[in-house]
C-alpha positions in Angstrom: 54.4 -7.4 14.6 57.6 -7.1 12.5 60.9 -7.7 14.3 63.7 -5.4 13.2 67.3 -6.5 13.7 70.0 -4.1 14.8 71.8 -4.4 11.4 68.4 -3.8 9.6 67.8 -0.8 11.7 71.1 0.8 10.8 70.4 0.1 7.1 67.0 1.6 7.3 68.2 5.0 8.5 66.7 7.2 11.2 63.6 8.2 9.2 62.6 4.7 8.2 63.3 3.4 11.7 61.1 6.1 13.2 58.3 5.2 10.7 58.6 1.6 11.7 58.4 2.4 15.4 55.4 4.6 14.8 53.7 1.8 12.9 54.3 -0.7 15.7 52.9 1.8 18.2 49.9 2.3 16.1 49.4 -1.5 16.0 49.5 -1.6 19.7 46.9 1.1 20.0 44.7 -0.7 17.5 44.7 -3.8 19.8 45.0 -2.4 23.3 45.6 -4.5 26.4 42.2 -4.8 28.2 42.7 -7.6 30.9 45.7 -8.7 32.9 45.9 -11.3 35.7 48.4 -13.2 37.8 49.8 -16.5 36.9 49.5 -18.8 33.9 45.9 -19.9 34.6 44.9 -16.2 34.3 44.5 -16.7 30.5 41.2 -18.6 31.1 40.0 -15.9 33.6 41.0 -13.2 31.1 39.0 -14.8 28.4 35.8 -14.8 30.6 36.5 -11.2 31.5 36.9 -10.2 27.8 33.7 -12.0 26.8 31.9 -10.0 29.5 33.3 -6.7 28.2 32.4 -7.6 24.6 28.8 -8.4 25.8 28.5 -4.8 27.1 29.7 -5.4 30.6 31.6 -2.9 32.7 35.2 -3.5 33.8 33.7 -4.4 37.2 31.5 -7.0 35.6 34.5 -8.3 33.7 36.7 -8.8 36.7 34.0 -10.6 38.6 33.4 -12.9 35.6 37.1 -13.6 35.3 37.6 -14.3 39.0 34.6 -16.8 39.0 36.5 -19.1 36.6 39.2 -20.3 39.0 36.8 -20.1 41.9 34.7 -22.9 40.3 37.7 -25.1 39.4 37.9 -28.0 41.8 41.5 -28.8 40.6 42.7 -25.3 41.6 43.8 -25.6 45.2 44.4 -21.9 45.9 41.1 -20.4 44.9 37.5 -21.2 45.7 36.0 -24.7 45.4 38.8 -27.3 46.0 41.0 -24.8 47.8 43.3 -26.3 50.5 41.9 -25.9 54.0 43.4 -24.3 57.1 45.2 -26.5 59.6 41.9 -27.5 61.2 40.4 -28.7 57.9 38.2 -25.8 57.1 38.3 -24.1 53.6 38.0 -20.4 54.1 37.9 -17.9 51.2 39.0 -14.2 50.9 38.0 -11.9 48.1 37.8 -8.2 47.2 36.5 -6.2 44.2 37.1 -2.5 43.6 36.5 0.1 40.9 38.0 3.6 40.4 35.0 5.3 41.9 36.1 4.3 45.3 33.6 1.5 45.6 34.9 -1.6 47.3 33.6 -4.8 48.8 35.4 -7.7 50.5 34.9 -10.9 52.4 37.3 -12.8 54.6 37.2 -16.2 56.2 34.0 -17.0 54.2 32.9 -20.6 54.3 30.6 -22.8 52.3 30.1 -20.5 49.3 32.0 -21.0 46.1 31.9 -17.5 44.5 33.5 -15.3 47.1 34.0 -12.6 44.6 30.3 -12.3 44.0 29.7 -12.1 47.7 32.3 -9.3 47.9 30.4 -7.5 45.1 27.2 -7.9 47.0 28.8 -6.4 50.1 29.8 -3.4 48.0 26.5 -2.9 46.4 23.9 -3.8 49.1 25.5 -2.8 52.4 27.1 0.3 53.9 30.2 -1.7 54.7 33.4 -2.6 52.8 34.1 -6.0 54.4 32.3 -8.8 56.1 34.1 -11.7 57.8 33.6 -15.3 59.0 30.2 -16.5 60.0 28.7 -13.1 59.3 30.0 -13.2 55.7 28.6 -16.7 55.2 25.2 -15.8 56.6 25.1 -12.7 54.4 25.9 -14.8 51.3 23.1 -17.2 52.0 20.7 -14.4 52.6 21.6 -13.1 49.2 20.4 -16.4 47.8 23.8 -18.0 47.2 24.0 -21.8 47.4 25.7 -23.5 50.4 28.4 -25.8 49.1 31.0 -28.1 50.8 34.2 -26.6 49.6 36.5 -29.4 50.8 37.0 -31.7 47.9 38.4 -35.3 48.3 41.7 -34.2 46.8 42.1 -31.2 49.1 41.1 -33.3 52.1 43.7 -36.0 51.2 46.4 -33.3 50.9 45.5 -31.9 54.3 45.6 -35.3 55.9 49.0 -35.9 54.4 50.2 -32.5 55.7 48.9 -33.5 59.2 51.5 -36.2 59.3 54.3 -33.6 59.6 52.3 -30.4 60.2 55.1 -28.3 58.8 53.6 -24.9 58.4 56.0 -23.3 55.9 55.1 -21.3 52.8 57.0 -22.4 49.6 57.8 -19.8 47.0 56.3 -20.4 43.6 54.6 -23.6 44.7 52.2 -22.9 41.8 55.0 -23.6 39.4 56.3 -26.7 41.2 53.1 -28.7 41.1 52.6 -31.5 38.6 51.2 -30.7 35.2 52.3 -28.4 32.3 52.6 -24.6 32.8 49.1 -23.1 32.7 47.3 -26.3 33.7 44.8 -26.4 36.5 47.6 -27.6 38.8 49.7 -24.6 38.3 48.2 -21.6 40.0 48.0 -19.3 43.0 45.8 -16.5 44.2 44.3 -14.7 41.3 44.4 -10.9 40.9 42.7 -9.6 37.8 42.5 -6.0 36.3 40.2 -5.0 33.4 40.2 -1.7 31.5 37.3 -0.3 29.4 37.6 1.5 26.2 37.3 4.8 28.1 40.2 3.9 30.3 37.9 3.1 33.3 39.6 0.4 35.4 38.4 -2.2 38.0 40.1 -5.0 39.8 39.4 -8.2 41.8 41.3 -10.7 43.9 40.1 -14.0 45.2 41.9 -16.8 47.1 41.5 -19.7 49.6 44.6 -18.3 51.3 47.8 -20.0 52.3 47.5 -23.8 52.5 47.0 -25.2 56.0 47.2 -21.7 57.5 46.3 -21.1 61.1 42.6 -21.0 61.7 41.5 -17.4 61.3 44.5 -16.2 59.3 43.7 -13.6 56.7 46.3 -12.4 54.2 46.6 -9.5 51.9 44.1 -10.6 49.3 40.8 -9.1 50.7 42.4 -5.8 51.9 42.2 -2.7 49.8 45.7 -1.3 49.4 47.2 -4.8 49.9 45.7 -7.4 47.7 44.6 -4.8 45.2 44.2 -1.0 44.8 42.4 1.1 42.1 42.6 4.8 41.6 40.8 7.0 39.0 43.0 8.5 36.4 46.0 6.3 37.4 45.2 2.6 37.1 45.3 -0.4 39.3 47.7 -3.0 40.9 47.2 -6.5 42.4 49.6 -8.7 44.4 50.4 -12.3 44.9 52.7 -14.4 47.1 53.2 -14.3 50.9 50.5 -11.9 51.9 52.0 -10.9 55.2 54.9 -9.3 53.4 52.5 -7.3 51.1 50.6 -6.1 54.1 53.7 -4.7 55.8 54.1 -2.1 53.1 50.5 -1.7 51.9 52.0 -3.0 48.6 49.4 -2.3 46.0 48.5 1.2 47.4 52.3 1.9 47.2 52.5 0.8 43.5 49.5 2.9 42.5 50.9 5.9 44.5 54.2 5.5 42.6 52.3 5.5 39.3 50.5 8.6 40.3 53.8 10.3 41.0 55.0 9.5 37.4 56.6 6.0 37.6 55.6 3.5 34.9 53.8 0.4 36.1 56.9 -1.6 35.7 59.1 0.7 37.7 56.4 1.0 40.4 56.2 -2.8 40.8 59.9 -3.1 41.1 60.1 -0.2 43.6 57.6 -2.1 45.9 59.7 -5.2 45.7 62.9 -3.3 46.5 61.1 -1.7 49.5 60.1 -5.1 50.9 63.7 -6.3 50.5 65.1 -3.2 52.3 62.6 -3.5 55.1 62.8 -7.2 55.7 66.3 -8.3 54.8 67.0 -11.9 55.6 63.5 -12.4 56.9 62.2 -12.8 53.4 64.8 -15.2 52.1 63.1 -17.8 49.9 59.8 -16.0 50.0 57.9 -14.8 46.9 55.9 -11.6 46.4 54.8 -10.3 43.1 53.0 -7.2 41.8 51.1 -6.6 38.6 49.9 -3.2 37.5 47.8 -1.8 34.6 47.9 1.9 33.9 44.8 3.9 32.7 46.6 4.1 29.3 47.0 0.4 29.0 50.6 0.1 29.9 51.5 -3.0 32.0 54.2 -3.7 34.6 55.1 -6.8 36.7 57.8 -7.6 39.1 58.6 -10.1 41.9 61.1 -10.9 44.6 62.1 -14.2 43.0 61.9 -15.7 39.5 58.9 -17.7 38.6 56.0 -15.2 38.8 54.1 -15.1 35.5 51.1 -13.1 34.4 48.5 -13.3 31.6 47.9 -10.4 29.2 44.8 -10.2 26.9 44.2 -7.7 24.2 40.9 -6.4 22.8 41.2 -8.8 19.8 41.4 -11.8 22.2 45.1 -12.3 21.6 46.6 -13.6 24.8 50.0 -14.5 26.2 51.6 -15.5 29.5 54.7 -13.6 30.3 57.5 -14.0 33.0 57.9 -11.1 35.4 61.3 -9.7 36.2 62.7 -10.4 39.7 64.9 -8.8 42.3 66.8 -11.9 43.3 68.1 -15.0 41.6 66.6 -18.3 42.3 68.1 -20.2 45.1 
């Protein structure tokens, strides 16, 4: 893509500048955005999602394939296998998958099964329900032929035992960007929300997480709840969230973002409006907390915004070109 300086634009004249803008727009249309996801490590998830699309899969197939990547990564301590346990030492997983036909499936407090997103899809496709929780969710997954696995890795157990020495239950904003390792490494991550868009504009989304580290036993955040962790609407697009789930739940955050898009806001403005609403509602109660929203419109436009700096998101185009971008933020760091 050609970059045009302000001086160059003046020299080109209005007609030439319009032609250049049209050419750039055409270039974007020739290589549309097809997958977006939260955080730096979303690039790997996006690649798996794109591969599934290119193999003839639906957007629903794509988001499931993408979400399974961090779920299987033992070095990712916020999603799936290797996730940090609750304060009693149990790793519990939450996940949801949804498409624009109103189909949705979710699990919460799932134990002993790595791919929570696939269990969520099975809930959607093989039961009359939208969510299964706890022991029932685990029993259902095993009945579906999924393998029982001990999700507590030695690294996660050691972190939990270190935490027990102080037992300081306190969420830390952008912890995914403060862990060791370069940006985008397996040690830099959080809950993943992923959205895929087909060539016909059909959209689907997924979200999967092991939840807040060392949470109270039984705690469930926003991730597996439709309208909170994610929301999809035909003809509009989809949104996913990340950060402190309790604050997203208070405003049904992703449902709000999609509703704003339906009313005519761009994905970017809609994500910002949701953050502004949290700030107005909660005031000093959210000081130091992070919440981020990511949205993809049916036309392929993207928006992302957060309460605090540090939220990043991965964007992948039909060609496979991918980049990680920083989201705008409502407050300054500190």
